[in-house]
C-alpha positions as CSV (number, residue, x, y, z in Angstrom):
1,M,43.2,106.3,101.2
2,T,43.0,108.7,104.1
3,P,45.7,111.3,104.7
4,D,46.9,109.2,107.6
5,D,47.1,106.1,105.4
6,I,49.2,108.0,103.0
7,A,51.6,109.2,105.7
8,K,51.9,105.7,107.2
9,T,52.5,104.2,103.7
10,R,55.3,106.7,103.1
11,Q,56.8,106.0,106.5
12,H,56.6,102.3,105.9
13,L,58.4,102.7,102.5
14,R,61.1,104.6,104.4
15,L,60.7,107.6,102.1
16,T,61.0,111.3,102.9
17,R,58.4,113.6,101.7
18,T,60.9,114.9,99.2
19,Q,61.6,111.4,97.8
20,L,57.9,110.6,97.6
21,A,57.2,113.9,95.9
22,A,59.8,113.1,93.3
23,L,58.5,109.6,92.7
24,M,54.9,110.7,92.4
25,G,55.7,113.7,90.1
26,Y,54.8,116.4,92.6
27,G,56.9,119.5,92.6
28,S,58.0,119.6,96.2
29,A,57.8,118.0,99.6
30,S,55.3,120.6,100.7
31,R,52.7,119.0,98.4
32,I,53.2,115.6,100.2
33,S,52.8,117.5,103.5
34,E,49.5,119.0,102.3
35,I,48.3,115.6,101.3
36,E,49.3,114.0,104.6
37,H,47.5,116.8,106.5
38,G,44.4,116.6,104.3
39,T,44.5,120.1,102.8
40,F,45.2,118.7,99.3
41,G,43.8,115.5,97.8
42,M,45.7,112.7,96.1
43,G,43.9,111.6,92.9
44,A,42.9,108.0,92.3
45,A,45.8,107.3,89.9
46,A,48.3,108.5,92.4
47,Q,46.8,106.5,95.2
48,R,46.9,103.4,92.9
49,L,50.7,104.0,92.3
50,L,51.3,104.5,96.1
51,I,49.5,101.1,96.7
52,A,51.7,99.5,94.1
53,Y,54.8,100.9,95.8
54,A,53.5,99.5,99.1
55,A,53.1,96.1,97.4
56,G,56.7,96.0,96.2
57,Y,56.8,97.8,92.9
58,R,60.0,99.7,92.5
59,P,60.6,101.9,89.4
60,A,64.1,102.5,88.1
61,D,64.3,105.8,89.8
62,W,63.6,104.5,93.3
63,P,65.9,106.0,95.9
64,E,68.9,103.7,96.5
65,E,69.1,104.1,100.2
66,T,65.5,102.7,100.7
67,K,66.0,99.5,98.6
């Protein structure tokens, strides 16, 4: 996934950077910003998880306001 793909997927999921950071196990929204701007790479496992979210997977800690 490209940084643009990641940003578009997050927006499609109606998640803030803070929400996605929490779901992905990153420490802060700034990490998601770095990923979306291409200054930090998202590993293969994290990309697979983001793809699963895009396909409809919702873990128990999914933000209520986006369900």
